[in-house]
N, C-alpha and C positions, 0 to 999 in steps of 0.2 A: 503493500498498499504505498503509496506517495504524500506525504504531506505536506503542507505547503503549510510553512514561516509567517508569520504578520506580527506586529509592532500594538501592541495593547493602546487605544486612540482615547478614550475618557475613563476618566476612573470609575468607580462603582458608584450607583445612587447610594447618600447620606444614609438613607433608611433603609433602604435592603443591607443595607454592610449592616450596620446597628442589627436585623434582625438575624441574620447570618450568623457576625459572631458572637449573640447572644446566645444563640441555640448549639453554639458549639460550645460552649463554656457550658451552660447544662446537660450537656451528653458529657463529657470531660467527667464531669462532678456526682453524674450517676450513678448509685451503688458502692462509691466511694468510701466505707466509713473511718477513715483516715486521709490523709493530703496522700493523693500522689506526687506528692512536689517535697515529702520528706526527704526523698533520698536518703546519702548517710548520716542523718539527721539523731537517728537513735546511735549511741552507742553504747558498749559493753562497760560496764563496771566493775562486775566481781562476782566470783560463786559462794554460797551459802547450801549452808546442808535443808535439804528438803523440810516441809511442814507441812502438811497435811492440808491439804485445799489447791497447793500450788497448780498451778499450769502445769499438764507433762510434755507440753513440747518444747518447756524452756530447762527443763533436766539437761546439763551437763554429763553428756557423758563421758568426756576422756576423764575430770577430774574423780566421777561414781567411780570411775573402773581404775585411778589409781589409788584411792582410799578407798572401797569397799562398801561406802557409803552415797546412797544418790547426794547430788548437788543441784541447783537451781542456778542457772545466768539472773544475773540481774541490771538492768540497764538504767542508763540515767534519764529523766523523761525525754517526750519528741520536744526534741527543737524547730522551733519553724523558719524552715531554710530560707534566706531572701535567693529570688531568680529573677534573672538575667536571658534578658529574649536580644539575642546576637539574630538580626532583621540584614538579608542581603537587598540591598537596593541600588544593587548594579543592573546595566544595560541587560545582559543576558540572561536576567529574571524576567526581563517585556516580555522577549524574544517568544513565539508562542507557532503551536501547529493546533491547539486547543480552543476552545472559547474564552474559558479560565487561564489563562498562563501563574505560572510558578511564584511571579510575585503577586499576585491575586491569592494564588491558596495560601501563600506565605502572611499573609498579612492576616487576613481572614482566619486563619489560626495564628497567630499572633495573640489576636486579639482573642481568641476563648479562651488560650492556654491564659493570659493575662487574669482575665476574670475568672477562670477557675480555683487560679492561687491565692490569689484575693480573697474569692468567696474560703480558704481553707485559713485563710489570715498570714499566708505569704506576701511579705512585701514582691514588690514588682518592680524590674528594673529595663530601661531598653534602651539600645544602641545600634547605630546604623554601622552597618559593615560596607555601604559604598563611598562614596567620596561628601554626601554631604553632611554636615556637620550637627548630627542627630545622635545629643546624649542626656538620657534623666536617669535619675538614680531612684533608688527602691523607695516604691509607698504602697499604702492600704487603699489607697482610696480611689474606688470606680471609674466616679467623674474624671478623675484625671486622666487613669491608664485608655478611657475611650477618647479622651480630646488627643493622646498618642498616639495613635491610632487611625483619628482622623488628618493627620499630618503623615500617616504613612500611604494614607489614600489615593493622597495624589502623590504622582512616581514622575520620576524623569529618565527621560532613554540618553541622557551623554554620560552618564556616573562611570566609574572605573570600580575593580573591584579591592577591597582593604581589608577582608578578612584577619588575614593574618599580624598586619598591621595593628589594629584596632584591638584585637585581642592582645598583644605582648602590651599599647599600648594601657588597657586598661587594668591587664594584671598588677601593677604595684599599688593603683587606687584601693584595691578591694580590699578589706580588712578582717572579713570574716570569711569562712567558707558559705559558697554559695554552690546555687544551680544555674550554668548555663545553659539553655538549650540553642543553638544553632537554627536558622533556620536560612539555607544555602542551597544554592547548586557543586558549590565546590569546587568554580572554577579557577578560582587564587592558587597557585601553587603552593604556595606559604601558607596555605590554610594549615592542613592535614598536621603538619609540623607545628605552627602553633598553637591547635587543640589538646595536641599531646602534652603539651608545655602544659595549657591549664590544666588538665587534670590531674596534673602531678600534685595538687592542692586544693581541687574543687570538685564537685558533684557537676558529669559533661555529659550531655545529649545532646545527639545531631539529627537533625531531619534534611534530607535530603531530597531536593527537590528535583526532579526529573522529566525534561519532555521527553515523548516516544522517539523524536526525530532523533533527537541526542542519541537513541541506542539503534545506530543506524538506518534506522526506517525514511530515506534521504532521495530515494529513489534507485539507490545501488549508482555502481562505479566508483571510478575516482573523484574527485573534484578539488578545486582550490575554493578557500574560504577564510575570512577574515575574525578572529576574537571580537567579540561587541567591546568587552573594557580597554581591552589592549590595542587596540587595532592588529594585533599578533598571525602576519599570514602563517597557515599549517595548509599540509596536503592529507585527506582525509581519502576514505570509503566507505562503501555500504555496510561495513561492522565495525566502526571506528565506537569506540568509548571513551567518553570523559572520564569516568571515573570505575577502578575495575576492583576484583576484588582484593590485590595485593594493599591499596588503600584500604581497604572494609578490615581488613584482616591489621592492619596498623591499628586501627581506632579500637576494635576491639582488647589489641594486646596492652596499650593503654587506659582499660578502662571504661573507655567509651562507649556508653548504648548508641545505635544505631538503625535509624528506619528510613530506610527510601520511599518517597513518596509520590508514583506517578501522574500525573497531572491527567492521565486518559482514563482513572483508575477511580475506583471510588475510596475516600481515606478515612473516613470516620471513623467507622471498625478498626481500621490498622492502628492511628493513633489511642483510643481506646485502648486496646491490646497492650498497646506500647507499654503506657504508661500505670495501669494496673500491675503489671506483671513487673515492669521497671523499679515500682514502687515493695512488688512483694518481695522481689528477689533483695533488693538492699536490705529489709526489714528482718528476711531469716537470711541474711549474713552478717546481720551486726553482729 
């Protein structure tokens, strides 16, 4: 199948945009007994002898085997971890073969995640990883978050990608452990190294947006093209990929949770599963 790429021309209607964002927020929050954004906020403190009524799932089997007596693990109270959304506003995010571009999906999902996080009392911050100067420190205000989303709703088609640069600039300013959520098509060559650096001291999740045309469905054959942000010329073919298994493995080895989202497929169920189960995995491993 041949996909024709086009540029988004107008930002989405403000009312429809807000409806879409709020629906996403409700869907991401529904059924969550605790915040899916807690990440590694629950920390092991010590083990103590088992007492009647203690949950069996908290038994520390290693200490129990060593001492011959049942012990259970004790944890710190859940910490409400600040959430930083790093949204890619670069030009390639707006080039699309689908009715809704990578950028359109990224902004809607960022809004849904932001409102869901605030509803669970996780402060939310926002930073553009394109050329525009957009950086907001974490807040618990829903109205403020929606103002940010409306700022993002209006895009520009001339921005370069600055994912790696912005991550390296932001990290020294963040004083406590955060959950960083990167929403990007990962076209920046320095993006993966910067994300791996970020994961050394923070909880990280990457939502990787991909247009089907980027999977080689561009009509086949060898072609010459220009990268949207950098102006770099390159030669590719019908099976070329922007982001491969090696990069995915690099993120996994660094402890980064990764989800690929294609713009021609439903995303809600994937997002729900991703955040529900990454949160469960973090709590189980704490």
